KELUM-637070 format. One line per field, with one value per atom (N, C-alpha, C, O): residue number from 1; residue in three letters; atom name; x, y, z. Coordinates in Angstrom, 1 decimal, always signed. Each point is the difference from the previous one (the first is absolute). Example, Ala and Ser with C-alpha at 12.3 -4.5 7.8 and 13.67 -1.06 7.14 Angstrom:
BEGIN
gulum = 1 1 1 1 2 2 2 2
domar = ALA ALA ALA ALA SER SER SER SER
seba = N CA C O N CA C O
east = +13.2 -0.9 +0.9 +1.0 -1.4 +0.9 -0.8 +0.5
north = -5.7 +1.2 +1.2 +0.0 +1.1 +1.1 +1.1 +1.1
up = +7.8 +0.0 +0.0 +0.7 -1.4 +0.0 +0.8 +0.1
This chain:
BEGIN
gulum = 1 1 1 1 2 2 2 2 3 3 3 3 4 4 4 4 5 5 5 5 6 6 6 6 7 7 7 7 8 8 8 8 9 9 9 9 10 10 10 10 11 11 11 11 12 12 12 12 13 13 13 13 14 14 14 14 15 15 15 15 16 16 16 16 17 17 17 17 18 18 18 18 19 19 19 19 20 20 20 20 21 21 21 21 22 22 22 22 23 23 23 23 24 24 24 24 25 25 25 25 26 26 26 26 27 27 27 27 28 28 28 28 29 29 29 29 30 30 30 30 31 31 31 31 32 32 32 32 33 33 33 33 34 34 34 34 35 35 35 35 36 36 36 36 37 37 37 37 38 38 38 38 39 39 39 39 40 40 40 40 41 41 41 41 42 42 42 42 43 43 43 43 44 44 44 44 45 45 45 45 46 46 46 46 47 47 47 47 48 48 48 48 49 49 49 49 50 50 50 50 51 51 51 51 52 52 52 52 53 53 53 53 54 54 54 54 55 55 55 55 56 56 56 56 57 57 57 57 58 58 58 58 59 59 59 59 60 60 60 60 61 61 61 61 62 62 62 62 63 63 63 63 64 64 64 64
domar = MET MET MET MET GLY GLY GLY GLY LEU LEU LEU LEU SER SER SER SER ASP ASP ASP ASP GLU GLU GLU GLU GLN GLN GLN GLN ARG ARG ARG ARG ALA ALA ALA ALA VAL VAL VAL VAL GLY GLY GLY GLY ARG ARG ARG ARG GLU GLU GLU GLU GLY GLY GLY GLY LEU LEU LEU LEU ILE ILE ILE ILE ASN ASN ASN ASN THR THR THR THR ASN ASN ASN ASN GLY GLY GLY GLY VAL VAL VAL VAL ASP ASP ASP ASP MET MET MET MET SER SER SER SER VAL VAL VAL VAL ILE ILE ILE ILE ILE ILE ILE ILE ARG ARG ARG ARG ASP ASP ASP ASP VAL VAL VAL VAL ARG ARG ARG ARG LEU LEU LEU LEU LYS LYS LYS LYS PRO PRO PRO PRO HIS HIS HIS HIS ALA ALA ALA ALA VAL VAL VAL VAL ASP ASP ASP ASP TYR TYR TYR TYR LEU LEU LEU LEU ILE ILE ILE ILE GLU GLU GLU GLU PRO PRO PRO PRO THR THR THR THR ALA ALA ALA ALA GLY GLY GLY GLY LYS LYS LYS LYS GLY GLY GLY GLY LYS LYS LYS LYS ALA ALA ALA ALA TRP TRP TRP TRP VAL VAL VAL VAL ASP ASP ASP ASP GLY GLY GLY GLY ASP ASP ASP ASP LEU LEU LEU LEU VAL VAL VAL VAL ARG ARG ARG ARG ILE ILE ILE ILE VAL VAL VAL VAL GLY GLY GLY GLY TRP TRP TRP TRP SER SER SER SER GLU GLU GLU GLU
seba = N CA C O N CA C O N CA C O N CA C O N CA C O N CA C O N CA C O N CA C O N CA C O N CA C O N CA C O N CA C O N CA C O N CA C O N CA C O N CA C O N CA C O N CA C O N CA C O N CA C O N CA C O N CA C O N CA C O N CA C O N CA C O N CA C O N CA C O N CA C O N CA C O N CA C O N CA C O N CA C O N CA C O N CA C O N CA C O N CA C O N CA C O N CA C O N CA C O N CA C O N CA C O N CA C O N CA C O N CA C O N CA C O N CA C O N CA C O N CA C O N CA C O N CA C O N CA C O N CA C O N CA C O N CA C O N CA C O N CA C O N CA C O N CA C O N CA C O N CA C O N CA C O N CA C O N CA C O N CA C O
east = +13.7 -1.1 +0.3 +0.1 +0.2 +0.6 -1.5 -1.1 +1.7 -0.8 -1.1 -1.1 +1.5 -1.0 -0.7 -1.1 +1.3 -0.9 -1.0 -1.1 +1.3 -0.6 -1.1 -1.1 +1.5 -1.0 -0.9 -0.8 +1.3 -0.9 -1.1 -0.9 +0.7 -0.9 -1.0 -1.0 +1.0 -1.0 -0.9 +0.5 -2.1 -0.8 -0.7 -1.2 +2.4 +0.1 -1.3 -0.2 -0.2 -1.1 +1.2 +1.0 -2.0 +1.9 -1.7 -1.2 +1.5 -0.6 +1.0 +1.2 -2.1 +0.2 -0.5 -1.2 +1.8 -0.9 -0.5 +0.6 -1.3 -0.9 -1.0 -1.1 +1.9 -0.6 -0.3 -0.7 +1.4 +0.5 -1.0 -0.2 -0.6 -0.7 +0.4 -0.6 +1.3 +0.6 -1.0 -0.6 +0.7 -0.5 +0.7 +1.0 -1.8 +0.8 -0.1 -1.1 +2.3 +0.1 +0.7 +0.6 -0.8 +0.6 +1.6 -0.2 +1.5 +0.8 +0.2 +0.6 -1.2 -0.3 +1.5 +0.3 +0.6 +1.2 +1.3 -0.1 +1.2 +0.9 +0.6 +0.0 +0.8 +1.2 +1.3 +0.2 +0.5 +1.2 +1.0 +0.5 -0.3 -0.1 +1.6 +0.6 -0.2 +2.1 -0.9 -0.7 +1.7 -0.6 -0.8 +0.0 -0.9 -1.6 -0.8 +0.3 -1.5 -1.0 -1.4 -0.5 +0.0 -1.6 -0.7 +0.7 -1.9 -1.0 -1.4 -0.6 +0.0 -1.3 -0.6 +0.1 -1.5 -0.9 -0.7 -0.1 -1.0 -1.8 -0.6 +0.5 -1.6 -0.9 -0.1 +0.3 -0.9 -0.1 -1.6 -0.5 -0.1 -1.6 +0.2 +0.7 -1.7 +0.3 +0.5 +0.2 +0.0 +0.6 +1.3 +0.3 +0.2 +0.9 +1.9 +0.4 +0.2 +1.4 +1.2 +0.1 +0.5 +1.1 +1.8 +0.4 +0.3 +1.8 -0.5 -0.6 +1.7 +0.4 +1.2 +0.4 +0.3 +1.7 -0.4 -0.9 +1.9 +0.0 +0.5 +0.4 -0.4 +0.8 -2.1 -0.3 -0.7 -0.7 -1.4 -1.0 +1.8 -1.2 +1.0 +1.2 -1.7 +0.1 -0.6 -1.2 +2.2 -0.8 +0.1 +0.8 -2.1 -0.7 +1.2 +0.0 +0.8 +0.1 +1.3 +0.7 -0.1 +1.3 +1.5 +0.2 +0.1 +1.3 +1.4 +0.6 +0.2 +1.1 +1.2 +0.8
north = -22.1 +0.2 +0.9 +1.2 -2.0 +1.0 +0.4 -0.2 +1.1 +1.3 -1.3 +0.0 -1.0 -1.2 -0.4 -0.2 +0.0 -1.1 +1.4 -0.2 +1.3 +0.8 +0.4 +0.0 +0.3 -0.3 -1.6 -0.3 -0.1 -1.6 +0.0 -0.9 +2.2 -0.2 +0.9 +0.2 +0.5 +0.6 -1.6 -1.1 +1.6 -0.9 -0.8 -0.4 +0.0 -1.1 +1.1 +1.2 -2.6 +0.4 -0.3 -0.7 +1.9 -0.1 +0.1 -0.1 +0.3 +0.3 +1.6 +0.2 +0.4 +1.4 -0.3 -0.2 +0.2 -0.3 +1.7 +0.9 -1.1 +2.0 -0.4 -0.5 +0.9 -0.7 -0.9 +0.1 -1.0 -1.3 -0.6 -1.2 +1.6 -0.9 -0.2 +0.7 -1.3 -0.2 -0.5 -1.0 +2.2 +0.4 +0.0 +0.6 -1.3 -0.8 +1.2 +0.6 -0.4 +1.1 -0.9 -1.0 +1.9 -0.3 +1.5 +1.2 -1.7 +0.6 +1.0 -0.5 +1.9 +0.1 +0.8 +0.0 +0.6 +0.5 +0.2 +0.6 -1.0 +0.5 +1.0 +0.2 +0.6 +0.9 +0.2 +0.0 +0.2 -0.5 +1.4 +0.8 -0.6 +0.8 -0.3 -0.7 +1.4 -0.4 -0.8 +0.1 -0.9 -1.1 -0.7 -1.0 +1.3 -0.5 +0.3 +0.7 -1.9 -0.1 -0.1 -0.8 +1.7 +0.1 -0.5 -0.3 -0.2 -0.5 +0.8 +0.2 +0.2 -0.2 -0.7 -1.1 +1.6 -1.7 +0.5 +1.1 -2.2 +0.1 -0.4 -1.1 +0.6 -0.9 -1.0 +0.3 -1.9 -0.6 +0.1 -0.6 +1.1 +0.2 +2.2 +0.6 -0.2 +1.1 +0.7 -0.5 +2.1 +1.2 +0.6 -0.1 +0.7 +0.6 -0.4 -1.1 +1.9 -0.1 +0.7 +1.2 -2.0 +0.9 -0.3 -1.0 +1.7 -0.5 -0.2 +0.6 -2.2 +0.2 -0.9 -0.8 +1.3 -1.0 -1.5 -0.7 +0.5 -1.6 -1.0 -1.0 +1.2 -0.8 -0.2 -0.9 +1.7 +0.2 -1.8 -0.7 +1.1 -1.4 -1.3 +0.1 -0.9 -1.6 -0.2 +0.4 -1.2 -0.4 -1.5 -0.6 +0.1 -1.0 -1.0 +0.2 -1.3 -1.1 +0.4 -0.7 +2.0 -0.1 -0.4 +0.3 -1.0 -0.4 +0.4 -0.4 +1.3 +0.0 -0.3 +0.8
up = +9.2 -1.2 -1.1 +0.1 -1.3 -0.7 -0.5 +0.4 -1.9 -0.5 -0.7 +0.3 -1.2 -0.6 +1.0 -0.4 +1.5 +1.3 +0.1 -0.6 +1.1 +0.3 -0.9 +0.5 -2.2 -1.0 -0.6 -0.8 +1.5 +0.2 +0.7 -0.2 +1.3 +1.1 -0.6 +0.7 -2.0 -0.4 -0.4 -0.3 +0.5 -0.1 +0.7 +0.0 +1.1 +1.2 +1.3 +0.2 +0.2 +1.3 +0.7 +0.0 +1.0 +0.9 +1.7 -0.4 +1.5 +1.3 +0.8 +0.1 +0.3 +0.7 +1.5 +0.1 +1.0 +0.8 +1.0 +0.6 -0.7 +0.7 +1.0 -0.2 +1.7 +1.0 +0.8 +0.9 -1.4 +0.6 -1.1 +0.4 -1.9 -1.3 -1.2 -0.9 +0.7 -1.6 -0.8 +0.0 -0.9 -0.8 -1.7 -0.3 -0.5 -1.3 -1.2 -0.3 -0.1 -1.1 -0.9 +0.2 -1.5 -1.5 +0.0 -0.2 +0.3 -0.3 -1.6 -1.0 +0.9 -1.8 -0.1 -1.1 +2.0 -0.6 +1.0 +1.0 -1.4 +1.5 -0.7 -1.2 +2.2 -0.1 +1.1 +1.2 -2.0 +0.7 +1.0 -0.7 +1.6 +1.0 +0.2 -0.7 +1.5 +0.4 +1.8 +1.0 -1.9 +1.4 +0.1 +0.7 -1.5 +0.6 -1.8 -1.0 +1.3 -1.3 +0.4 +0.8 -1.5 +0.4 -0.5 -1.0 +0.7 -0.6 +0.1 +1.0 -2.8 +0.3 +0.0 -0.6 +1.6 +0.0 +0.2 +0.5 -1.0 +0.3 +0.4 -0.5 +1.3 +0.3 -0.8 -1.2 +1.4 -0.5 -0.2 -1.0 +1.8 +0.3 +0.4 +0.8 -1.6 +0.4 -1.1 -1.1 +1.6 -1.3 +0.7 +1.2 -2.0 +0.3 +0.4 +0.2 -0.3 -0.2 +0.7 +0.2 +0.2 +0.9 -0.2 -0.7 +1.1 +0.0 +1.8 +0.9 -1.1 +1.4 +0.0 -0.9 +2.2 -0.3 -0.1 +0.3 -0.8 -0.1 +0.7 -0.6 +2.0 +0.8 +0.8 +0.8 -1.3 +0.8 -0.7 +0.3 -1.3 -0.8 -0.2 -0.2 +0.2 +0.1 -1.2 -0.3 -0.8 -1.1 +0.3 +0.7 -1.4 +0.4 -1.3 -1.2 +1.8 -0.7 -0.4 -0.7 +1.3 -0.5 +1.4 +1.2 -2.0 +1.1 -0.3 -1.0 +1.9 +0.3 +0.3 +0.2
């Protein structure tokens, strides 16, 4: 995934699995780390934001 692909993730819907439950989130920001990408996510229902490892988020409709 190149930088432009990572930036395209902002504003997209994703799913994150927590204790066997897929939760719908919106990706609000992206930050690059050496050999990794983090996403700032917020739930589509509820409130709050958190940075998570990009590998934990499955972007809806994303084909690699």
